[in-house]
Structures are given as C-alpha cells and as structure tokens.
Backbone as CSV, one residue per row, in Angstrom:
resi,resn,N_x,N_y,N_z,CA_x,CA_y,CA_z,C_x,C_y,C_z
1,VAL,-16.222,-9.290,2.751,-14.824,-7.979,1.966,-13.641,-8.552,2.626
2,ARG,-12.550,-8.535,1.542,-11.176,-9.293,1.743,-10.021,-8.481,0.896
3,LEU,-9.264,-8.081,1.472,-7.744,-7.440,1.246,-7.040,-8.275,1.662
4,VAL,-6.295,-8.714,0.511,-5.016,-9.827,0.780,-3.767,-9.185,-0.149
5,GLU,-2.870,-8.797,0.730,-1.545,-8.358,0.393,-0.536,-9.532,0.218
6,SER,0.406,-9.043,-0.760,1.491,-10.330,-1.084,2.848,-9.502,-1.850
7,GLY,3.799,-10.452,-1.765,4.933,-9.548,-2.550,5.957,-8.828,-1.336
8,GLY,5.380,-9.065,0.161,6.866,-8.336,0.751,7.993,-9.694,1.175
9,GLY,9.006,-9.250,1.922,10.065,-10.273,2.101,11.155,-9.539,2.416
10,LEU,11.935,-10.180,2.676,13.587,-9.595,2.762,14.330,-9.006,1.559
11,VAL,14.610,-7.860,1.312,15.549,-7.109,0.824,16.462,-6.311,1.190
12,GLN,17.514,-6.196,0.229,18.869,-5.426,0.237,18.331,-3.931,0.557
13,PRO,19.572,-2.943,1.281,19.246,-1.664,0.894,19.820,-1.490,-0.274
14,GLY,18.764,-0.262,-1.088,18.882,-0.243,-2.453,18.095,-1.396,-3.453
15,GLY,17.337,-1.765,-2.989,16.833,-3.055,-3.676,15.314,-2.472,-3.781
16,SER,14.344,-3.011,-4.325,13.264,-3.097,-4.611,12.176,-4.039,-4.624
17,LEU,10.666,-3.595,-4.157,9.676,-4.878,-4.317,8.514,-4.152,-4.767
18,ARG,7.822,-4.943,-5.138,6.512,-4.500,-5.692,5.637,-5.519,-4.611
19,LEU,4.603,-4.461,-3.815,3.499,-5.253,-3.434,2.102,-5.128,-3.784
20,SER,1.662,-6.385,-3.957,0.141,-6.379,-4.374,-1.230,-6.097,-3.488
21,CYS,-2.105,-5.995,-3.693,-3.102,-6.037,-2.851,-4.244,-6.245,-3.326
22,ALA,-5.051,-7.817,-3.657,-6.068,-8.239,-4.157,-7.503,-7.700,-3.584
23,ALA,-8.325,-7.430,-4.302,-9.565,-6.926,-3.376,-10.599,-7.923,-4.031
24,SER,-11.476,-7.943,-2.845,-12.709,-8.842,-3.273,-14.133,-8.703,-2.462
25,GLY,-15.348,-8.647,-2.726,-16.526,-8.628,-2.240,-16.745,-7.187,-1.806
26,PHE,-16.363,-6.340,-2.391,-16.992,-4.738,-2.414,-16.323,-4.566,-4.105
27,THR,-17.065,-3.077,-4.576,-16.734,-2.534,-5.864,-15.915,-1.792,-5.794
28,PHE,-14.827,-2.450,-6.125,-13.052,-2.037,-6.006,-13.432,-0.644,-6.395
29,SER,-13.820,-0.498,-7.534,-13.339,0.709,-8.555,-14.432,2.024,-7.890
30,SER,-14.755,1.879,-7.012,-15.296,3.018,-6.317,-14.700,3.436,-4.986
31,TYR,-13.868,2.807,-4.857,-12.823,2.920,-3.457,-11.530,3.450,-3.372
32,ARG,-11.404,4.769,-3.208,-10.042,5.350,-2.700,-8.989,4.253,-2.191
33,MET,-8.108,3.695,-2.621,-6.946,3.130,-2.095,-5.539,3.652,-1.834
34,SER,-5.580,2.806,-0.468,-3.967,3.253,0.263,-2.974,2.367,0.543
35,TRP,-2.156,2.629,0.984,-1.105,1.867,1.451,-0.432,2.591,2.439
36,TYR,-0.573,1.604,4.055,-0.364,2.297,5.112,1.241,1.412,5.612
37,ARG,1.957,1.615,6.414,2.684,1.053,6.930,3.151,1.021,8.660
38,GLN,3.479,0.101,9.227,3.768,0.362,10.562,5.077,-0.625,10.643
39,ALA,5.978,0.660,11.622,6.946,-0.298,12.122,7.033,-0.385,13.320
40,PRO,7.807,-1.516,14.229,7.912,-1.456,15.423,8.006,-0.382,16.454
41,GLY,6.879,-0.789,17.140,6.951,0.637,18.357,6.545,1.976,17.637
42,LYS,6.055,1.804,16.363,5.745,3.340,15.683,4.176,3.022,15.324
43,GLU,3.765,4.020,15.126,2.075,4.230,14.489,2.230,3.943,13.186
44,ARG,1.064,3.684,12.714,0.623,3.483,11.471,0.855,4.769,10.811
45,GLU,1.595,4.640,9.872,1.542,5.791,8.596,1.263,5.874,7.308
46,LEU,0.605,6.595,6.780,0.125,6.751,5.186,1.232,6.906,4.102
47,VAL,1.093,5.514,3.237,2.589,5.591,2.729,2.225,6.347,1.261
48,ALA,0.850,5.980,0.862,0.785,6.311,-0.543,-0.876,6.260,-0.736
49,THR,-1.622,7.188,-1.391,-3.010,7.072,-1.830,-3.472,6.937,-3.490
50,ILE,-4.631,6.692,-3.820,-4.618,6.574,-5.369,-6.313,6.708,-5.423
51,SER,-6.530,7.536,-6.052,-7.899,7.633,-6.508,-8.832,6.515,-6.811
52,SER,-10.299,6.714,-7.029,-10.998,5.109,-7.234,-10.482,4.835,-8.829
53,ALA,-10.242,6.092,-9.853,-10.050,5.923,-10.982,-8.675,5.450,-11.829
54,GLY,-7.980,6.309,-10.728,-6.369,6.156,-10.636,-6.060,7.399,-11.095
55,GLY,-6.562,8.595,-11.661,-6.182,9.806,-11.810,-5.190,10.283,-10.745
56,SER,-5.403,9.968,-9.646,-4.762,10.966,-8.784,-4.054,10.405,-7.412
57,THR,-2.826,10.619,-7.694,-1.793,9.990,-6.472,-1.363,11.004,-5.498
58,ASN,-1.074,10.381,-4.143,-0.182,11.170,-2.970,0.384,10.372,-2.169
59,TYR,1.531,11.015,-2.052,2.447,10.414,-1.330,3.035,11.040,-0.211
60,ALA,3.349,10.192,0.796,4.217,10.813,2.157,5.458,11.232,1.441
61,ASP,5.778,12.341,2.086,7.133,13.169,1.693,8.076,12.209,1.841
62,SER,8.296,11.210,2.901,9.652,10.138,2.414,9.593,9.524,1.656
63,MET,8.259,9.104,0.966,8.115,7.989,0.079,8.232,8.696,-1.402
64,LYS,8.151,10.256,-1.561,8.542,10.437,-3.014,9.278,10.274,-3.999
65,GLY,9.468,9.726,-4.905,10.433,9.590,-5.900,10.788,8.226,-5.755
66,ARG,10.249,7.394,-4.777,11.010,6.243,-4.471,9.990,5.188,-4.357
67,PHE,8.620,6.020,-4.331,7.332,4.622,-4.259,6.678,5.040,-5.296
68,THR,6.218,4.276,-5.975,4.717,4.361,-6.713,3.425,3.435,-6.802
69,ILE,2.396,4.239,-6.348,1.081,3.776,-5.981,0.298,3.249,-7.485
70,SER,-0.013,2.201,-8.054,-1.091,1.931,-9.257,-2.041,1.161,-8.599
71,ARG,-3.337,0.967,-9.855,-3.897,0.182,-9.668,-4.463,-0.500,-10.844
72,ASP,-5.561,-1.241,-11.107,-5.858,-2.083,-12.263,-7.014,-2.485,-11.512
73,ASN,-8.329,-1.661,-12.257,-9.568,-2.049,-11.422,-10.223,-3.256,-12.325
74,ALA,-9.828,-3.622,-13.406,-10.244,-4.927,-14.233,-9.717,-5.841,-13.268
75,LYS,-8.559,-5.841,-12.697,-8.243,-6.575,-11.511,-8.083,-6.729,-10.062
76,ASN,-9.032,-5.923,-9.960,-9.428,-5.170,-8.539,-8.159,-5.579,-7.738
77,THR,-7.103,-4.816,-8.086,-5.754,-4.970,-7.584,-5.368,-3.563,-7.541
78,VAL,-4.625,-3.226,-6.260,-3.525,-2.150,-5.887,-2.222,-2.697,-6.071
79,TYR,-1.470,-1.880,-6.341,0.025,-2.004,-6.060,0.890,-1.081,-5.486
80,LEU,1.927,-1.567,-5.112,3.083,-0.486,-4.329,4.282,-1.098,-5.133
81,GLN,4.924,-0.290,-6.016,6.148,-0.377,-6.351,7.473,0.280,-5.253
82,MET,8.144,-0.424,-4.914,8.997,0.619,-3.764,10.293,0.292,-4.497
83,ASN,10.923,1.088,-4.708,12.553,1.347,-4.956,13.340,1.816,-4.400
84,SER,14.658,1.860,-4.546,15.733,2.492,-3.561,15.520,2.325,-2.061
85,LEU,15.161,1.224,-1.675,14.801,0.624,-0.091,15.614,0.911,0.695
86,LYS,15.247,1.223,2.330,15.982,1.727,3.022,15.632,1.100,4.360
87,PRO,16.816,0.896,5.256,16.305,0.477,6.404,15.339,0.799,7.078
88,GLU,14.693,2.178,6.837,14.026,2.645,7.743,12.630,2.316,7.063
89,ASP,12.504,1.918,5.745,11.522,1.477,5.371,10.597,0.025,5.813
90,THR,11.572,-0.331,6.863,10.922,-1.829,7.325,9.879,-1.725,8.051
91,ALA,9.043,-2.474,7.767,7.413,-2.179,8.386,6.474,-3.458,8.151
92,VAL,5.271,-3.699,8.305,4.462,-4.080,7.965,3.238,-3.344,6.989
93,TYR,3.369,-3.533,5.896,2.601,-2.896,4.926,1.030,-3.212,4.848
94,TYR,-0.020,-2.225,4.847,-1.204,-2.851,5.052,-1.770,-2.270,3.865
95,CYS,-2.662,-2.892,3.086,-3.394,-2.283,2.156,-4.834,-1.755,2.713
96,ASN,-5.165,-0.639,2.195,-6.648,-0.049,2.836,-7.653,0.522,1.777
97,ALA,-8.757,0.395,1.739,-9.932,0.866,0.846,-10.981,1.784,1.761
98,LYS,-10.920,2.850,0.936,-11.960,3.619,1.705,-13.100,4.316,0.822
99,ARG,-14.451,4.525,1.291,-15.451,5.315,0.255,-16.318,6.032,1.129
100,GLY,-17.178,6.948,0.876,-18.119,7.523,1.410,-17.884,8.454,2.382
101,PRO,-18.598,9.519,2.747,-18.544,10.280,3.576,-18.217,10.008,4.850
102,SER,-17.164,10.922,5.443,-16.437,10.254,6.550,-15.729,8.843,6.620
103,ASN,-15.302,8.664,5.399,-14.654,7.233,4.632,-15.869,5.907,6.082
104,ALA,-17.146,6.423,5.600,-17.713,5.028,6.248,-17.650,3.719,6.181
105,TYR,-16.836,3.416,4.866,-16.642,2.432,4.480,-15.100,2.194,4.420
106,ASP,-14.749,1.423,5.033,-13.040,1.428,5.323,-12.603,0.096,5.809
107,TYR,-11.816,-0.424,4.589,-11.813,-1.911,4.940,-9.965,-2.019,5.028
108,TRP,-9.704,-2.928,5.940,-8.083,-3.346,6.250,-7.753,-4.715,5.533
109,GLY,-6.339,-4.844,4.814,-5.687,-6.133,4.632,-5.171,-6.579,6.079
110,GLN,-4.350,-7.655,5.939,-3.653,-8.233,7.239,-2.510,-7.674,7.264
111,GLY,-1.954,-7.217,6.135,-0.298,-6.733,6.353,0.405,-7.695,5.683
112,THR,1.409,-7.248,5.152,2.676,-8.089,4.524,4.272,-7.686,4.998
113,GLN,5.246,-8.104,5.483,6.026,-7.860,6.189,7.294,-7.750,5.024
114,VAL,7.768,-5.789,5.303,8.829,-5.960,4.652,10.029,-5.631,5.359
115,THR,11.224,-6.340,4.844,12.339,-6.345,5.692,13.308,-5.645,5.002
116,VAL,14.390,-4.492,5.006,15.266,-4.041,4.367,16.494,-4.007,5.247
117,SER,17.566,-5.290,4.840,18.397,-5.166,5.620,19.517,-6.248,4.885
118,SER,21.216,-5.961,5.445,21.731,-6.447,4.692,22.280,-7.874,5.306
C-alpha cells in the first residue's frame, strides 16, 4: 500500500496550490479519502473528506470556501485545491485512506510541506 503526496511548496499569502495523492496497492475506489494537516506544535487535524465514489465531501469550517477536495478513481488519485492561502495554513499535509467497520483499514501517506509566507 502506498500513498504518495505531491504539490506542496512555498506560496505567498493569497496564493493557490494543488496537492495530489497517488494511491497504489489497494482498491482505491472502495476507500473514503481525506486530507489532514499538522502544523508545528499542533495536533493533526482533518481538512477534508471525500466519499469513495466522490459524491459527498466534507470540510473543516476554516477551509470551507477556500479548499476543494476531489478524486479521480480512474487515476487512483485524490486532490486538494487550496485557494486564498493564509500563513496559518502552513503545515504538513497528509493523505489518508479509510474503509471498513471502525475504519479497520487505515492508510497514511508521508506528507507534503505547505508553507504560506511572504
């Protein structure tokens, strides 16, 4: 099982980034996919979730209207489009896959750094 994030980097406040997470080694289309983030000295927090077929999404309140999660099951990839970025969005962003009762199947990527700074 592999989840490989990409697309992070340094961006100015107000800018945009698109993160990608390429999945392999499991049936991607059967998994609910999420993005989490963890800032220095803080706990990991949920950013957004998308259902296995992509028909349902949920966002943390502070990301609503700025971030968009999407997926392409043909490419085994989930995306996070981030607009109007703020310095407080600076964090390591992680891709997560979950499935099954009590999320018995739970996989994580290695993370990609996003830094928002002028």
